[in-house]
C-alpha positions as CSV (number, residue, x, y, z in Angstrom):
1,M,-91.6,-101.9,-60.6
2,A,-88.4,-103.6,-59.2
3,A,-88.4,-106.9,-58.1
4,K,-88.3,-107.6,-54.0
5,S,-84.6,-107.9,-52.9
6,I,-83.4,-111.3,-52.1
7,Y,-80.8,-111.5,-49.4
8,R,-78.4,-114.5,-48.6
9,V,-77.8,-114.9,-45.0
10,V,-74.5,-116.7,-43.9
11,F,-74.5,-118.0,-39.8
12,H,-73.0,-120.1,-37.5
13,N,-75.4,-122.8,-36.1
14,Q,-74.4,-126.0,-33.6
15,G,-71.0,-126.5,-35.5
16,E,-72.3,-125.9,-39.0
17,I,-72.6,-122.8,-41.2
18,W,-76.0,-122.5,-42.7
19,E,-76.9,-120.7,-45.7
20,L,-80.4,-119.3,-46.3
21,Y,-82.2,-117.0,-48.6
22,A,-84.7,-114.8,-47.3
23,R,-86.6,-111.8,-48.7
24,D,-86.8,-109.6,-45.4
25,I,-84.4,-108.7,-42.9
26,Y,-84.4,-106.3,-39.9
27,Q,-82.4,-105.6,-36.7
28,S,-84.8,-107.0,-34.2
29,D,-86.5,-105.1,-31.2
30,L,-85.0,-108.3,-29.3
31,W,-81.2,-106.8,-28.6
32,G,-78.7,-108.5,-30.3
33,F,-80.6,-110.6,-32.8
34,I,-81.6,-110.3,-36.6
35,E,-84.9,-110.9,-37.4
36,V,-85.1,-112.8,-40.9
37,E,-88.3,-113.5,-42.6
38,T,-89.8,-114.7,-45.9
39,F,-87.7,-117.7,-46.3
40,V,-87.0,-118.6,-50.2
41,F,-86.1,-122.2,-51.3
42,E,-85.6,-123.8,-54.6
43,D,-88.1,-125.7,-56.1
44,A,-88.7,-129.0,-54.4
45,S,-90.0,-131.1,-57.3
46,K,-86.5,-131.3,-58.7
47,L,-85.3,-135.0,-59.4
48,V,-82.0,-134.5,-57.4
49,V,-82.3,-133.0,-53.9
50,D,-79.1,-132.5,-51.9
51,P,-79.6,-133.4,-48.5
52,S,-78.3,-130.0,-46.5
53,T,-80.9,-128.2,-48.7
54,D,-83.9,-130.5,-47.6
55,K,-82.8,-130.6,-44.1
56,L,-82.8,-126.7,-44.1
57,R,-86.3,-126.5,-45.8
58,R,-87.6,-129.1,-43.2
59,T,-86.2,-127.0,-40.3
60,F,-87.7,-123.7,-41.3
61,E,-91.0,-125.3,-42.8
62,G,-93.8,-123.4,-40.9
63,V,-91.4,-120.7,-39.6
64,S,-92.7,-116.8,-40.5
65,R,-89.9,-115.2,-38.4
66,S,-86.7,-116.4,-37.5
67,Y,-83.9,-114.3,-34.8
68,I,-80.6,-114.9,-35.5
69,P,-78.0,-113.9,-32.9
70,M,-76.1,-110.9,-34.1
71,N,-72.7,-112.8,-32.9
72,A,-73.5,-115.8,-35.3
73,I,-73.8,-114.0,-38.5
74,V,-70.9,-114.6,-40.7
75,R,-72.1,-112.0,-43.5
76,I,-75.7,-110.9,-45.1
77,D,-75.5,-110.2,-48.9
78,E,-78.1,-108.6,-50.9
79,V,-78.1,-110.7,-54.3
80,E,-80.1,-110.7,-57.4
81,R,-81.8,-114.3,-57.0
82,E,-82.1,-116.9,-54.6
83,G,-79.6,-119.6,-54.8
84,T,-79.2,-123.2,-53.2
85,A,-79.5,-123.0,-49.4
86,K,-77.2,-125.5,-47.9
87,A,-75.6,-126.4,-44.4
88,V,-71.8,-127.6,-44.1
89,K,-69.8,-128.3,-41.3
90,A,-67.7,-125.5,-39.8
91,D,-64.2,-126.7,-40.5
92,G,-60.9,-125.3,-40.1
93,K,-60.6,-122.0,-37.9
94,V,-63.8,-120.1,-38.6
95,A,-65.2,-119.1,-34.9
96,E,-67.8,-116.6,-33.9
97,F,-66.3,-113.2,-32.8
98,P,-66.9,-113.2,-28.7
99,R,-68.9,-110.0,-27.8
100,P,-69.3,-109.2,-24.0
101,F,-72.8,-109.3,-23.1
102,T,-74.3,-105.7,-21.6
103,L,-77.5,-104.2,-21.3
104,P,-77.9,-100.5,-23.0
105,P,-78.1,-97.6,-20.8
106,R,-81.4,-97.0,-18.9
107,D,-83.3,-93.8,-19.2
108,D,-84.1,-92.9,-15.4
C-alpha cells in the first residue's frame, strides 16, 4: 500500500511567510478558502528546537482543520516526506495577489 501523501503549504500570514506540512488539503465549501487538515510536525523531542517551528506547533496545537484564504496561498507541493515547518518575515517584493471579491451567480 502506498504511503499517504504529504503536502507542503506555503502562505502569507500577518507579514510572514508560513510553511506547513499536512496530510489532507481540500477546496473548501467556504468560497475562496482552502481546507488544511492533519498537520505534520517534526519530533518535538529533539535537542535543538527552531523557535519558528515551535511557534507554529503551538499555534496549530489542537486545530483539526484550518481554512486559508486562496489569495494568501503562495504554493502547495506534494512531497515525499515532511520537512521543517517555519515562519519567516516576508521581506522583499513578495505580495499577495489581489483578487476582486464577487459572489458566484445565483440560481433563481
